[in-house]
C-alpha positions as CSV (number, residue, x, y, z in Angstrom):
1,M,-13.0,-21.8,36.0
2,F,-12.2,-24.2,33.1
3,R,-13.7,-21.9,30.5
4,F,-11.8,-19.0,31.9
5,N,-8.4,-20.9,31.9
6,R,-9.2,-21.9,28.2
7,L,-10.0,-18.3,27.3
8,V,-6.9,-17.0,28.8
9,C,-4.7,-19.6,27.1
10,V,-6.5,-18.7,23.6
11,L,-5.8,-15.2,24.1
12,L,-2.1,-15.6,25.2
13,V,-1.5,-17.9,22.2
14,G,-3.3,-15.6,19.8
15,T,-1.1,-12.6,21.1
16,C,2.1,-14.4,20.7
17,V,1.4,-15.7,17.2
18,G,0.3,-12.3,16.1
19,V,3.6,-10.8,17.4
20,A,5.8,-13.5,16.0
21,F,4.2,-13.8,12.6
22,A,3.3,-10.2,11.6
23,A,5.7,-7.4,11.0
24,A,3.6,-4.3,10.1
25,V,5.3,-1.3,8.5
26,K,3.3,2.0,8.1
27,I,3.6,4.7,5.6
28,K,2.0,7.5,7.6
29,A,1.5,10.1,4.7
30,F,1.9,10.6,1.0
31,T,3.6,13.7,-0.4
32,P,1.7,15.2,-3.4
33,E,3.9,15.3,-6.6
34,G,3.2,16.3,-10.2
35,V,4.5,17.9,-13.3
36,N,7.1,20.6,-12.6
37,G,6.2,20.3,-8.8
38,L,2.7,21.2,-9.3
39,A,0.3,18.4,-7.9
40,E,-3.2,17.8,-9.2
41,N,-4.3,18.6,-5.6
42,P,-1.6,19.8,-3.1
43,Y,-4.0,18.7,-0.2
44,C,-4.1,15.0,-1.5
45,D,-3.0,12.6,1.3
46,G,-3.2,9.0,2.4
47,M,-1.5,6.2,4.2
48,A,-0.4,2.6,3.6
49,V,0.2,-0.5,5.8
50,L,2.4,-3.3,4.8
51,N,2.0,-6.5,6.9
52,H,4.5,-9.3,6.2
53,H,3.6,-12.9,7.1
54,P,6.8,-15.0,7.2
55,G,5.0,-18.3,7.4
56,N,4.0,-18.0,3.8
57,N,6.4,-15.1,2.8
58,A,3.8,-12.9,1.5
59,T,3.0,-9.3,2.3
60,E,-0.4,-7.7,2.4
61,V,-0.3,-4.2,1.1
62,Q,-3.2,-1.8,2.0
63,V,-3.3,1.7,0.8
64,A,-6.1,4.5,1.5
65,V,-6.0,7.9,-0.2
66,T,-7.9,11.0,0.2
67,D,-8.5,14.2,-1.7
68,F,-7.3,12.9,-5.1
69,L,-9.2,13.6,-8.4
70,P,-12.7,12.1,-8.2
71,D,-13.6,9.0,-10.4
72,T,-10.0,8.6,-11.5
73,V,-8.0,5.4,-11.9
74,Y,-4.7,5.4,-10.2
75,G,-1.9,2.8,-10.3
76,V,0.2,1.6,-7.2
77,M,3.9,0.9,-7.8
78,L,5.8,-0.6,-4.8
79,E,9.6,-0.7,-4.3
80,A,11.1,-2.2,-1.2
81,G,14.9,-2.5,-0.6
82,G,15.7,-1.6,-4.1
83,F,13.4,-4.1,-5.5
84,C,10.4,-3.1,-7.6
85,G,7.4,-5.4,-7.1
86,G,6.2,-7.1,-10.2
87,F,2.5,-7.6,-9.7
88,S,0.9,-10.2,-11.8
89,N,-2.2,-8.1,-12.5
90,P,-2.4,-4.4,-13.3
91,E,-2.5,-2.8,-9.8
92,A,-5.0,0.0,-10.0
93,F,-7.8,1.5,-8.0
94,M,-10.5,4.1,-8.8
95,T,-11.3,7.0,-6.5
96,N,-14.9,7.6,-5.7
97,A,-16.8,11.0,-6.3
98,N,-15.1,12.5,-3.4
99,G,-11.7,11.6,-4.5
100,N,-11.1,9.0,-1.8
101,G,-9.9,5.5,-2.8
102,H,-8.5,2.3,-1.3
103,Y,-6.3,-0.7,-2.6
104,H,-5.6,-4.1,-1.1
105,H,-3.4,-6.6,-2.5
106,S,-1.0,-9.5,-1.4
107,V,2.5,-9.9,-2.9
108,P,4.5,-13.2,-2.7
109,Y,7.7,-11.7,-1.0
110,D,8.9,-9.5,1.8
111,C,8.5,-5.9,1.0
112,S,8.6,-4.5,4.6
113,Q,12.2,-3.3,4.4
114,A,12.2,0.5,3.6
115,P,9.0,0.3,1.3
116,V,8.1,3.3,-1.1
117,I,4.9,3.4,-2.7
118,T,4.3,5.6,-5.6
119,I,0.6,6.5,-6.8
120,Y,0.4,7.5,-10.5
121,R,-2.3,8.3,-12.9
122,W,-3.0,5.3,-15.0
123,D,-4.0,5.5,-18.5
124,G,-5.5,1.8,-18.5
125,D,-2.8,0.3,-20.8
126,V,-1.8,-3.0,-19.3
127,N,1.3,-3.2,-21.5
128,S,2.7,0.1,-20.1
129,I,1.7,-0.3,-16.4
130,W,5.3,-0.2,-15.3
131,D,6.3,2.5,-17.7
132,V,5.6,5.2,-15.2
133,S,6.8,8.7,-16.5
134,E,7.4,11.6,-14.2
135,D,4.3,13.4,-15.3
136,E,2.1,10.5,-14.3
137,I,3.3,10.4,-10.7
138,R,0.7,12.0,-8.3
139,A,2.1,11.1,-4.8
140,V,4.9,9.3,-3.0
141,G,5.0,7.7,0.4
142,S,7.9,6.1,2.3
143,S,8.4,4.4,5.7
144,N,11.4,6.5,6.4
């Protein structure tokens, strides 16, 4: 009986902490975009989950994409509530031979308010990672 009560207490506290300290926002799909409205692959898709932790004022950002170009480096740009996230390192991921890729990073602020994630073709130049021209954008996703 003692072990059962302890287990119930741990589960209850864990559930309360999970609800109180995590505000997850989902981006359920990415819309393919490209030069003059022509996407590299009009069937590319993906999703993102942004999980804000108020205790340390950080947000975990997880992105998964499918059907992009194989073995290609893409950059991730995050905007939330009008603020464009300035990551300290180049934020890029590489797709596999099937064109699928994933990205995981933590940012030191709350970006769970109306987030917009832009996936763009990155040329590898660290100095121009935030200079994204319209012809580099491949997909955009939003929580709205």
